[in-house]
C-alpha positions in Angstrom: -41.6 82.6 70.6 -39.9 85.4 68.6 -41.3 87.1 65.5 -38.6 85.5 63.3 -39.5 82.0 64.3 -43.2 82.6 63.7 -42.5 83.9 60.2 -40.3 80.8 59.5 -43.1 78.4 60.5 -45.6 80.2 58.3 -43.3 79.8 55.3 -43.0 76.0 56.0 -46.8 75.7 56.1 -47.2 77.5 52.7 -44.5 75.2 51.1 -46.4 72.1 52.3 -49.7 73.4 50.9 -48.0 74.0 47.5 -46.5 70.5 47.4 -49.9 68.9 48.2 -51.5 70.9 45.4 -48.8 69.8 42.9 -49.2 66.0 43.5 -52.7 65.7 41.8 -51.5 67.5 38.8 -48.5 65.1 38.4 -50.7 62.1 38.6 -53.0 63.5 35.9 -49.9 64.1 33.7 -48.7 60.4 34.1 -52.2 59.1 33.2 -52.2 61.2 30.1 -48.8 60.0 29.0 -49.8 56.3 29.5 -52.9 56.9 27.3 -50.7 58.5 24.7 -48.4 55.5 24.7 -51.2 53.1 24.3 -52.6 55.1 21.3 -49.1 55.1 19.8 -48.8 51.2 20.1 -52.2 50.8 18.4 -51.2 53.1 15.6 -47.9 51.2 15.1 -49.7 47.8 15.0 -52.2 49.1 12.4 -49.3 50.6 10.3 -47.4 47.3 10.5 -50.4 45.4 9.4 -50.9 47.8 6.5 -47.3 47.5 5.6 -47.4 43.7 5.6 -50.5 43.8 3.4 -48.7 46.2 1.1 -45.7 43.9 1.1 -47.8 40.9 0.3 -49.4 42.8 -2.5 -46.0 43.9 -3.8 -44.7 40.3 -3.7 -47.7 39.1 -5.5 -47.1 41.7 -8.2 -43.5 40.7 -8.4 -44.4 37.0 -8.8 -46.9 37.9 -11.5 -44.3 40.0 -13.4 -41.3 37.6 -12.7 -41.6 35.7 -16.0 -41.9 39.0 -17.9 -38.7 40.2 -16.1 -36.8 37.1 -17.1 -37.9 37.4 -20.7 -36.8 41.1 -20.7 -33.4 40.1 -19.2 -33.0 37.4 -21.9 -33.9 39.9 -24.6 -31.4 42.4 -23.3 -28.7 39.7 -23.2 -29.6 38.8 -26.8 -29.3 42.4 -27.9 -26.1 42.9 -26.0 -24.3 39.9 -27.5 -24.2 40.3 -31.2 -22.9 37.4 -33.4 -24.7 34.7 -31.5 -28.1 33.2 -32.2 -30.9 33.7 -29.6 -31.0 30.0 -28.9 -27.3 29.8 -28.0 -27.6 32.8 -25.7 -30.7 31.4 -24.0 -28.8 28.1 -23.6 -25.9 29.9 -21.9 -28.2 31.8 -19.6 -29.9 28.5 -18.6 -26.5 26.9 -17.8 -25.4 29.8 -15.7 -28.6 29.6 -13.7 -28.2 25.8 -13.2 -24.6 26.3 -12.1 -25.7 28.9 -9.6 -28.2 26.5 -8.1 -25.7 23.7 -7.6 -24.5 23.2 -4.0 -20.9 24.2 -3.3 -18.1 21.6 -3.4 -17.4 19.9 -0.1 -14.0 20.4 1.4 -11.6 17.6 1.8 -12.3 15.2 4.7 -9.9 14.9 7.7 -9.2 11.3 6.7 -8.1 12.4 3.3 -5.9 15.1 4.7 -4.3 12.6 7.0 -3.6 10.2 4.2 -2.0 12.9 2.1 0.3 13.9 4.9 1.4 10.4 5.3 2.4 10.2 1.6 5.8 11.9 1.7 8.6 11.4 -0.8 10.8 8.5 0.3 14.0 9.4 1.9 17.0 8.1 0.0 19.7 6.9 2.4 22.7 4.6 2.4 21.2 2.0 4.6 18.9 1.4 7.6 19.4 0.5 11.2 16.6 -1.8 12.3 16.2 -3.0 15.9 13.3 -4.7 17.8 11.6 -2.5 20.4 8.4 -4.4 21.2 7.3 -8.0 21.4 3.8 -9.4 21.4 3.5 -13.0 22.5 0.6 -15.1 21.1 -0.8 -18.4 22.2 -0.6 -19.9 18.7 1.3 -19.2 15.5 0.4 -15.9 13.7 -0.3 -16.4 10.0 -1.3 -12.9 8.9 -0.8 -9.2 9.6 -2.6 -6.0 8.5 -2.6 -2.4 9.7 -4.0 1.0 8.9 -2.0 3.6 7.0 -1.1 5.5 10.2 -0.2 2.2 12.0 -2.4 3.0 15.0 -4.4 -0.3 14.4 -2.4 -3.5 14.0 -4.4 -6.6 13.3 -3.1 -10.2 13.8 -4.7 -13.4 12.7 -3.6 -16.7 14.3 -4.2 -20.5 14.1 -6.5 -20.3 17.2 -9.1 -18.5 15.0 -9.0 -15.1 16.7 -8.2 -11.7 15.4 -6.5 -9.3 17.8 -6.0 -5.5 17.4 -3.1 -3.7 19.0 -2.2 0.0 19.4 1.2 0.1 17.8 2.0 3.7 18.7 1.1 3.2 22.3 3.0 -0.1 22.4 6.2 1.5 21.1 6.0 4.6 23.3 4.5 3.0 26.4 5.9 2.0 29.7 4.6 -1.5 29.8 7.3 -4.2 29.6 7.2 -7.9 29.2 7.3 -10.1 32.3 9.8 -12.9 32.8 7.4 -15.6 31.7 6.5 -13.6 28.6 10.2 -13.1 27.7 10.7 -16.8 28.1 7.8 -17.5 25.8 9.2 -15.1 23.1 12.7 -16.5 23.5 14.2 -13.2 24.4 16.0 -14.3 27.6 16.8 -11.4 29.9 16.3 -8.7 27.2 14.2 -5.8 28.3 11.4 -5.4 25.8 8.1 -3.4 25.6 4.8 -5.2 25.6 1.9 -4.7 23.1 -1.2 -2.7 24.1 -4.3 -4.8 23.2 -7.3 -2.9 22.0 -9.8 -5.7 21.4 -10.2 -9.2 20.0 -12.9 -11.4 18.4 -13.4 -14.8 16.8 -12.9 -14.9 13.1 -16.3 -16.3 12.3 -20.0 -15.7 12.7 -21.6 -15.8 16.1 -23.7 -18.9 15.1 -20.6 -20.9 14.1 -18.7 -19.7 17.1 -21.5 -20.9 19.4 -21.4 -24.3 17.6 -17.7 -24.6 18.4 -16.3 -23.8 14.9 -13.2 -21.5 14.9 -11.2 -21.8 11.7 -7.7 -20.5 11.5 -7.0 -17.1 10.0 -4.7 -17.3 7.0 -4.9 -13.8 5.5 -5.9 -10.2 6.5 -6.6 -6.9 4.7 -7.4 -3.6 6.5 -8.9 -0.4 5.2 -6.6 2.6 5.3 -8.5 4.3 8.1 -9.3 1.0 9.9 -13.0 1.4 9.4 -13.4 -2.2 8.3 -11.2 -5.3 7.5 -11.3 -8.6 5.6 -10.1 -12.0 6.9 -9.5 -15.2 4.9 -10.1 -18.4 6.8 -8.9 -22.0 6.5 -12.4 -23.1 5.4 -12.4 -20.8 2.3 -14.7 -18.1 3.7 -13.9 -14.4 3.7 -15.5 -12.2 6.4 -16.1 -8.5 6.3 -15.9 -6.8 9.8 -16.1 -3.4 11.2 -13.1 -2.3 13.2 -13.4 1.2 14.7 -17.2 1.0 15.4 -18.7 -2.3 16.6 -15.4 -4.2 16.2 -15.8 -7.8 15.2 -19.3 -7.5 13.8 -19.6 -9.6 10.6 -21.5 -7.7 7.9 -21.0 -10.0 4.9 -19.4 -13.4 4.1 -17.9 -14.5 0.8 -18.2 -18.2 0.2 -16.7 -18.6 -3.3 -13.5 -20.4 -2.3 -13.3 -24.1 -1.6 -9.9 -24.2 0.3 -7.9 -21.9 2.6 -7.7 -18.3 1.5 -4.0 -17.7 1.5 -3.7 -14.1 0.4 -5.9 -10.9 0.3 -5.2 -7.4 -1.1 -7.3 -4.3 -1.7 -7.6 -2.2 -4.8 -6.5 1.4 -4.8 -9.9 2.9 -4.3 -10.7 0.2 -1.7 -14.0 -0.7 -3.4 -12.9 -4.1 -4.4 -10.6 -6.9 -3.1 -8.5 -9.6 -4.6 -8.3 -13.1 -3.1 -6.1 -16.1 -3.8 -6.7 -19.6 -2.4 -5.2 -23.0 -2.3 -7.9 -24.2 -4.6 -6.1 -22.3 -7.4 -8.8 -19.6 -7.9 -8.0 -15.9 -8.1 -11.1 -13.7 -7.7 -11.9 -10.0 -7.7 -14.7 -9.2 -5.1 -17.1 -6.3 -5.1 -17.2 -4.9 -1.6 -20.2 -2.6 -2.3 -22.6 -5.2 -3.6 -21.0 -8.4 -2.3 -20.4 -10.3 -5.5 -17.7 -11.5 -7.9 -16.4 -9.0 -10.4 -14.0 -11.2 -12.2 -12.5 -14.7 -12.2 -9.0 -14.6 -13.4 -9.0 -18.2 -14.8 -5.9 -19.2 -12.8 -4.3 -22.5 -14.1 -5.1 -24.3 -10.8 -1.9 -24.2 -8.9 -2.0 -23.2 -5.2 -1.7 -19.4 -4.9 0.7 -18.3 -2.2 1.1 -14.5 -2.8 -0.7 -11.7 -4.6 -0.2 -8.0 -5.2 -1.3 -5.1 -7.3 1.3 -3.0 -9.1 1.9 0.1 -6.9 1.7 3.6 -8.1 5.0 5.3 -7.5 4.4 9.1 -7.7 8.0 10.2 -7.2 11.3 9.9 -9.1 12.6 6.4 -9.1 16.0 5.9 -7.5 19.0 5.5 -9.7 20.3 2.0 -10.3 23.7 0.8 -11.4 22.3 -2.6 -12.5 19.8 -1.3 -15.0 22.7 -0.1 -17.3 24.0 -3.7 -17.7 23.6 -5.3 -21.1 21.1 -8.1 -21.8 21.7 -11.6 -20.4 22.2 -13.4 -23.6 24.0 -10.9 -26.0 26.9 -8.5 -25.5 26.8 -4.8 -26.0 26.8 -3.5 -29.5 29.5 -1.0 -28.7 31.8 -3.7 -27.4 31.4 -6.0 -30.4 34.6 -5.9 -32.6 34.3 -5.0 -36.3 35.2 -7.4 -39.1 38.6 -5.7 -39.7 39.5 -5.7 -36.1 38.6 -9.4 -35.8 40.8 -10.3 -38.9 43.7 -8.3 -37.6 43.5 -9.9 -34.2 43.2 -13.4 -35.7 46.4 -12.8 -37.8 48.4 -11.6 -34.8 47.2 -14.3 -32.5 45.4 -17.3 -34.0 44.0 -18.4 -30.6 42.5 -15.0 -29.9 39.7 -15.5 -32.4 38.5 -18.5 -30.5 38.3 -16.8 -27.1 34.8 -15.4 -26.6 34.3 -12.0 -24.9 33.5 -12.0 -21.2 29.9 -12.6 -20.5 28.1 -10.1 -18.2 26.0 -13.1 -17.1 28.9 -14.5 -15.1 29.5 -11.2 -13.4 25.8 -10.8 -12.5 25.6 -14.3 -11.1 28.8 -14.0 -9.0 28.0 -10.6 -7.5 26.4 -12.2 -4.5 29.4 -14.5 -3.7 30.5 -14.2 -0.1 33.7 -16.0 1.0 32.7 -15.6 4.6 29.7 -17.9 4.3 30.0 -19.6 0.9 32.6 -22.3 0.1 31.2 -23.7 -3.1 32.1 -22.3 -6.5 28.5 -22.5 -7.7 26.6 -20.1 -5.5 23.2 -20.3 -7.2 23.0 -24.1 -7.1 23.1 -24.1 -10.8 24.7 -26.7 -13.0 28.4 -25.9 -13.7 29.4 -25.3 -17.3 31.1 -28.2 -19.0 34.9 -28.1 -19.0 36.4 -27.0 -22.4 37.9 -29.7 -24.5 41.7 -29.4 -25.0 42.9 -28.5 -28.4 46.4 -28.4 -29.9 47.6 -24.8 -30.4 50.8 -22.9 -30.3 50.4 -21.8 -26.7 49.3 -25.2 -25.4 46.1 -23.8 -23.8 42.8 -25.5 -23.4 40.3 -23.4 -25.3 36.5 -23.7 -25.6 34.9 -25.0 -28.7 34.3 -22.7 -31.6 30.8 -21.3 -31.8 29.0 -21.4 -35.1 28.6 -18.1 -37.0 24.9 -18.8 -37.6 22.5 -17.0 -35.2 20.7 -19.2 -32.8 17.0 -19.8 -33.5 14.9 -18.4 -30.7 13.0 -21.1 -29.0 9.3 -21.1 -28.8 7.9 -19.8 -25.5 7.3 -22.8 -23.2 3.8 -23.4 -21.8 3.2 -24.2 -18.2 -0.2 -24.5 -16.5 -1.6 -23.3 -19.9 0.2 -20.0 -19.7 3.0 -18.9 -21.9 6.1 -17.0 -20.9 5.7 -13.3 -21.1 7.5 -11.9 -24.2 8.1 -8.3 -25.3 5.3 -8.4 -27.8 2.7 -9.4 -25.3 4.1 -7.1 -22.6 3.7 -4.1 -25.0 0.0 -4.7 -24.9 -0.2 -4.7 -21.1 -1.6 -1.7 -19.2 -0.4 -0.3 -16.0 -3.1 -2.0 -14.0 -1.3 -5.3 -13.3 -2.0 -8.1 -10.8 0.8 -10.4 -9.8 0.1 -13.9 -8.4 2.7 -16.4 -7.2 2.1 -20.1 -7.2 3.6 -22.8 -5.0 5.2 -24.3 -8.1 7.4 -21.2 -8.5 5.6 -19.5 -11.4 4.8 -15.8 -11.3 1.8 -14.7 -13.4 1.0 -11.2 -14.5 -2.6 -10.4 -15.2 -3.8 -7.3 -17.1 -6.9 -6.1 -15.2 -8.2 -4.2 -18.3 -8.0 -7.2 -20.7 -9.7 -10.5 -19.8 -7.2 -12.9 -21.4 -4.0 -10.9 -21.3 -1.7 -12.9 -19.0 2.0 -13.8 -19.0 4.3 -15.9 -16.9 7.6 -15.0 -15.3 9.9 -17.9 -14.4 13.5 -18.7 -13.7 14.2 -22.1 -15.3 17.4 -22.5 -13.3 15.7 -21.9 -9.9 13.9 -24.8 -8.1 10.1 -24.9 -8.6 9.1 -23.4 -5.3 7.8 -20.0 -4.1 5.7 -19.1 -1.1 6.3 -15.3 -1.0 6.6 -12.6 -3.7 6.0 -8.9 -3.8 6.3 -5.8 -6.0 9.0 -3.2 -5.5 7.8 0.2 -4.5 8.5 1.6 -8.0 6.4 -1.2 -9.7 9.3 -2.1 -12.0 10.6 -5.2 -10.2 9.1 -8.3 -8.7 10.9 -10.0 -5.8 10.4 -13.8 -5.3 11.9 -16.0 -2.5 13.2 -19.4 -3.5 13.9 -22.7 -1.7 17.6 -22.7 -2.3 18.3 -19.7 -0.1 18.1 -17.3 -3.0 15.9 -14.4 -4.0 15.1 -13.6 -7.7 14.5 -10.0 -8.8 12.7 -9.8 -12.1 12.6 -6.6 -14.1 9.3 -6.5 -15.9 10.5 -3.9 -18.4 13.5 -5.7 -19.8 13.8 -9.0 -21.5 16.6 -11.3 -22.8 18.3 -11.3 -26.1 17.5 -13.0 -29.4 18.2 -16.5 -28.1 15.8 -16.2 -25.2 12.7 -14.1 -24.8 12.4 -14.8 -21.0 12.0 -11.8 -18.8 15.3 -10.6 -17.5 16.4 -11.6 -14.0 17.8 -8.3 -12.8 19.7 -9.9 -10.0 19.8 -13.0 -7.9 20.4 -12.4 -4.2 22.3 -15.3 -2.5 22.0 -15.9 1.2 24.2 -18.3 3.1 23.3 -21.9 2.4 22.7 -22.6 6.1 19.7 -20.1 6.0 17.7 -22.6 3.8 14.3 -21.6 2.6 13.3 -17.9 2.0 9.8 -17.8 3.5 8.9 -14.1 3.2 10.1 -11.0 1.3 9.0 -7.3 1.6 10.1 -4.1 -0.1 10.9 -0.8 1.4 9.0 2.4 0.2 12.2 3.9 -1.2 12.4 1.4 -4.1 15.9 0.3 -3.3 16.0 -1.9 -0.2 14.2 -5.1 0.6 14.2 -7.7 3.4 14.0 -11.4 3.1 13.3 -13.8 6.0 14.7 -17.3 6.4 14.7 -19.8 9.2 17.7 -18.3 10.9 17.5 -14.5 10.4 16.0 -11.6 8.5 18.4 -9.9 6.1 18.4 -6.4 4.5 19.5 -6.1 0.9 20.0 -3.2 -1.5 18.5 -4.5 -4.7 19.5 -1.7 -7.1 23.2 -1.6 -6.2 25.7 -4.4 -6.6 28.1 -5.1 -3.6 31.2 -3.0 -3.7 34.5 -4.5 -4.7 36.1 -3.5 -1.4 33.5 -5.5 0.4 34.3 -8.6 -1.6 38.0 -8.3 -0.9 37.5 -7.7 2.9 35.1 -10.6 3.1 32.1 -8.4 4.2 28.7 -9.8 3.5 26.6 -7.9 1.0 23.6 -7.8 3.4 22.8 -6.7 6.9 21.4 -9.1 9.5 18.4 -7.7 11.4 18.3 -8.8 15.1 15.3 -10.1 16.8 13.9 -13.1 14.8 15.6 -16.4 15.1 14.6 -20.1 14.9 11.2 -20.0 13.2 9.5 -19.4 9.9 8.4 -15.8 9.2 4.8 -15.7 7.7 4.5 -12.0 6.9 6.4 -8.7 7.2 4.8 -5.2 7.3 6.6 -1.9 6.6 4.8 1.4 7.0 4.6 4.1 4.4 7.2 6.3 6.1 9.8 3.5 6.8 9.5 4.0 10.6 8.3 0.6 11.8 8.6 -3.0 10.6 6.4 -5.8 12.0 7.1 -9.5 11.6 4.9 -12.5 12.4 6.0 -16.2 12.7 4.1 -19.2 11.5 4.5 -22.2 9.3 1.2 -21.9 7.5 0.8 -25.7 7.1 4.3 -26.0 5.6 7.0 -28.0 7.4 8.6 -25.8 10.0 8.4 -24.2 13.4 7.0 -21.0 14.8 8.2 -18.6 17.6 4.5 -17.6 18.4 5.7 -14.0 18.6 5.0 -10.7 16.8 8.0 -8.3 16.8 7.8 -4.6 16.2 11.1 -3.1 14.9 12.2 0.5 14.9 13.7 1.7 11.6 16.3 4.5 11.4 18.0 5.7 8.2 21.8 5.8 8.2 23.9 8.0 5.9 
């Protein structure tokens, strides 16, 4: 081995010895650091405990001096607000503290947001194109319909005693179509039609009565705006309260105040009470929170066929050309000739003084005349005026009798069922909260919900005593009533007749073809202009606020539009949604003479310009 290699090995041995000597010193340093860390933790714990004790003592001192601080603040506020007494200032400070302790206001719920979005201003259009897009066959006639505001839940009540819920949106937009036997049942022939999507169904009675074999027919329905619960009126006079979305069909309460079939139901604006009308002649207001009777309206006893609350129209009412017409029984003051003009005309033409001015009543009655369907001169089935007696004059014309110059004495308001005719004096005392009830005898009664005995009657003495359907217009200014002689009366609750008659003014009488017979159902559109009336043959669309154009009369065009789909049965109820997108019709006789198609039709509505 060389000297260089020996020197290198000796250096390696020295390095190993140095490393072995350094290891024990490192271990001692690590142990010392661990001990120092442990001492530091103990010092921190002791300092934290001392700090907490100090904090507790400081909090205790603050609590002890809290009252004194409040008094000092109150005193400073008293000194800083000159001109006010110390009592007033302390009272303001107390109110500010109480307001700061109140919880914050809750934000609007999603259901309320959805309702507000559905309430849009009605679209004013020239007309509507309505076509059936979906048919729902039923095993028995359908008496009643109800739906949520968004039209996702459609409820039907039938004679078989069952309530069925359909998804209207899924039915209209779905891919399920009727089979050949279903089309034959609905009377649609080979027409391709969508089928309804059924959500659920249940018997319209309690479980105990259903187990005993009792299943009364459903005559009326009312649904909450979000379809959380619903009401049903049965043929035995009972009203049931169900849940719809959660535990559908569960009966939570039963109203047993009526003694006959509950023919109509409607909900109040806040949906905390309901109004019911029955064949026993009673009209009741029910408390849905406590389950009792709020008010008995003291109805005269006639069978109630329709009921409705005056709607709240939050938008500008549509313009009307009929509202500018004069009263029914007196001419316009501007058109009345002066005394000098009358004497001058009498001197120039003696027979001219005997000719009365044209009456606007004749124009109003003849506006529904249609030469295509109507052959008779008297379109409203009213008695013709007596023929004038001939008189000898220079022209050899038959002139009517001379009218006496004395003003006619206004007749006393007639009484019927113990209720007088609504006059302007009584109507001036009415509030905006009005309830309308229609009777089978043809009378329409207006009840003031704020006054117990404030009631008036609307009636057309020239119409036959019969009415099974009536409703408010969307604006709340008109009442539409269907009659037996194929006519529809439109009452204006704001206007009345002249001095000779204080009866409420009939704004217009809509005349259907005589072959259509009885008008069994009427419904108003949300725009306040259009309405639909259903007869045995068809459903027709009318514009209530505009008379038919003169060009249409000359060409022989009808003043209405026929809606396809329904034919050959009585229509029991018509539903139109808030946006005028869908119309639902049901067919049933409701114990009246007639037939039913046992079909519920859903129509699509489109505005035309």
